[in-house]
N, C-alpha and C positions, 0 to 999 in steps of 0.2 A: 916732762910729759912724754908718754910713749909716742913713737912715730906712728902717724896715721896710716902709713903705707907699709909697715913692717910685718903685717900679718894679713890673714884672709878673713877676719871677722866681718860679719855683715854690718853695714852702717844702720843705726837705728835713730830715728828722729823722735825727740821728746820736746814737748812744750811745757815748761815748768814756770814757776813764779809764785810770789806770795798771794795770799787770799785777796780777792777783789782787784787783782792787777789786770784782768782781762785775758787770762790765758785760755779760758774756755772759748771765747769768741775767736781768738787768734788761731787756736787749734782747729776749730770748726772751719774757718775760712781756708786755712792751709789744706785741710783734708779735702774740701770741695775742689780746690784748684788742682790737686794732685790725683783726684779720684781715689783717695785713701780711706782707711777706716780707723776709728779712734778706739784706743784702749784706755779706759779711765784708771787713773792712779790716785783715787780719792778714798781714803780709809773709811769713810762713812757712806759714800754713795753706793757702796755694795749692798747696803741694807734696804730691803723693801719697806716702804712706808715713810722713810726719812727723805722727804722730797724738798720741802720748802727750805729747811735749814741747811741742806747740803747744796742748794742751788743746782740741782740736777738739770742736765739738758732737757728741755721740754720736748713735746711730741714733734714739733716742727723741726727742731734741730736733729732729732733722731731720724726723721724722714729724709732730711737732706744728706746725712752721713750716718752710716751704721756705727753704733757704739757697742763696745764690749765691756764686761765686768761691772755693769750697773744693775742693781736689783737682783743680785744672785744669792743673797744670804738673808736669813730670817733675823730680825733684831734680837732674838733670844740667843743667837750664836755669837761666837767670837771669831771673826775672820782675820787671820794673822798675816804678817808680812811674808812669811814663808808660803802660805797658801796663795797669796797674791802673786808672788814671784813664779810659782808653778803654773798658775792659771794664765798669767800674762805671757809667759814663754810659749805655752800651748797656743794661745790666741795669735801671737806673732807668727808662729810657724804655719798656722792654718790660713791666715790672711795671705802670707807670702806664697803658699801653695796654690792660691788662686790668681797669682800674678799681680797682687795689689800691694800697696805700701801701708804698713801699720804705723800709726803715730800714737805715742803714749802721751797723755795729757793729764796733768794733775800736780798737786802741791804737797803730797805726803812723802817727804823726802826719805823717810826710813823705808818705805815701800820701794821707792825708786832705787835706793841703794841696794836693797835686797835683790831686785831684778838685775841690776848691773854688776854687782860684786858678789852676791851670794851671802849666806848666813853661816856662821860657824855651827858645827854639829852640837846640838843642845844635849845636856845630860837628861836622864829620865826624870820625869816630874813626880814629886811626892805629894799626893793630895792633902795630907795633913799639914805639910809645910805651906802649901798654897793657901789653905784655909786660914792658917794662923797669920800669915803675912797680910791677907786681905782684912782680917779682923783688926790687926794693928793699924792698917791704913784707915779703916773706918773710925777708929778711936782717935787717931791723931796723925793726919797726913804730914804735917810739918815735921813731927818727930821721926816718922818713917823715912822721909827724904833726908833728914839730918843724919840718920844712921848710914844711908848709902853714901852721903857726902864724906863721912868719916872713913868708911870702908874703901870707897872707890871714887875719889874726887874727879878723876878723868871721866868716868861714866856719868857721874852726877852732872857735870858741866854739859855734857852732850845731850843728856836726856831732858834736863830741866825739872823743876819742882812740881809741875802739874800733870805729868804723864804717868798716871797711876799704873797702867799696864806694864810699861817698860821699867819703872822703878821697882815694882814687885818682882818682875822677872829677873832683874839684876841682883836683887837680894836673894832670890831663890837659887840662882846659879852659884852665888858665893857660898851659900849654905851647903849646896850639893858638892861643890868641888874644892871649897876652901881657898878659892882664888878669885880675885876680882874679875868681873866680866870683861873689863877693858883689856886684861891680859889675853883673854880668849880672842877678843877682836884683833889684837895686834899679831897674834900667832896664826890666825886663820889665813891660809893661802888663797888669795882672791884672784881667780882667773876670769878675765873678762870675756864674756861670750859675744858681746856687741861692741861695735865702735860707735859710742854714743855721741850724737850731735844734739846738744841741748840749746833750746831757744827760750828766752824769757822776755816778756814785755817790760820795758823799763818806764817807770813813772817816778816823779819827785815824791819824796816821803810825805809831804803835806797833801799832795793830790791823792796818794794811795790811802791815807787815813781818812780823807774826806769821802772817798768812795766806800770805805768800810762803814762809815757812819750811815751813808745813804742805803747801802745794802741791808744793814741790820734793820733800819726803819721799815724798809720794804718787806722784809721777811716777817716782821711782827704784824704789819698791816695786812699781809696776805694770808694770815691765819695760822701762823706757826704755833700759837698757844693751843688752838683746837687740834692741830696735827699731833702735838705731844699728848694731849688729853686722850685722843683716840688710840695712840700707841699704847699708853698705859692701860686703857680700858680693854685692850685686846689680850691682856695678860702678861705683857712684857714687864719684867721687874724694874723697879725704880733705879736700881743700881746696875742695870745691864750695861755691858760695854758700849753698845750702840748709842746709849743715851748719855755717854760722856762727851759726845760731840758738842762743840761750842753752839750755844743757843738752846740746845736740848737740855743740857745739864742745868743751865740757869732756870729754864722753865720748870724742870722737875722740882727744883728748890722752891720756886714760886707756887706751884700747885700743891706742894706739901706744906705750904704756909710759913716757910722760913723767911721769905723776902717778898716784897710787893712787886707788881709788874714793872713799875718804873725802875726799880733796882735790877730786875732781870734784864731789862733792855740795856741799862748802863753797864752791867757786868759783862754782857755779851759783847758790847763794843770794846770794852777794855781787854777782854780775852782775845778778841780778833786782832787787835793791834799787837798784842804780845806774840800771837802766832805769826803775824806778818814779819815781825822783827826777827823771830827765830828762823823763819824761812829765808829771809834776806841774808842772815849770817851764814846759813848753810850754802846758799848759792855763791856767795863771795869767797868761799873757802873750799868748794867741792873738789874732789879728785876723781869723780866717777866718769868724767868725760869732758869734752870741749863745750864751753858755754858761750853763747853770743847774746848780748843784750840788744834788743831791737825795739823800735817804736811799737806801741800798741796797734791793734788792727786798724783803728780809725785814723791813725796817723801814717799809714803806709806800711805797717809791719808785715802784712800778709805777703805783699809783692816781694819785699826784701827776703823774707823767709823762704819763699818758693825758689827764688833765684839762688840763694845760698845753698839750699838743699840740692837743687838740680845741677848746679855748676861745680860745687866743691865736694859735698859729701857723697852724693849718689855716684859720682865718678870714681870714688875710691874702689868700687867693685871691679874696676878695670885696671887698677894700678898694681 
């Protein structure tokens, strides 16, 4: 690992972790204690109208701490990792210009990686190729992923079989450059702009899965089905990227008559557990910065995090 004192990069505090681990509460309490502001790193909280299923900070949380990059895109748009990295960097600079501390809070690891390490320069997009690959996915997602697995097993292992957007982008890059996207990743010279201090609330796996079950039950009981119905009624396409979010895509299937409500709830829980597993795998092998596992907020994690930041990482600016 690079020496923390070998350069003059600004330290950046990030609160990360798997879904339902309590990172939002931990980030909120840390921000209050530091007088900081939060930059959301949630790939679907950027979309207006996706409230219940993304577990967005409520009005009280936003009153207590200013949040950035929430409700900034229409659900008909596709807000990319590159767009996030650009917007988050601008928010970080703006918050610091006012003498405050930015805290990045979220679990979308591809977005966090884009912020901390950057993205390789993408080849120009061919609309015909994009449309053809999308049609292939619609016909047979498993076969489309199998093709990526054959072409680029490294990328396929990192992306996973359910991430439509990144699978299709990897195939698109291969067709445009005749080289696997993983080769582009490995050749991309990643210069770190920030000295990343990552904090994650640690919970036993069984406890985490139990919290996922409870969260999904609360989401559905709180009106998630009606929220999805309203989004579709507003003119958002059933296959819009925003509606690929867990909970939303299962309810789109339900509202289209493919599955019953009980199956939508069951599938949402299963998809959430798989997401948590992928997030834990990333956290345990990340190279983007220093990670510290701390107790959740209700078990004293806030105080430990504030002390860690104040005594160890913030002091790097003077080293």
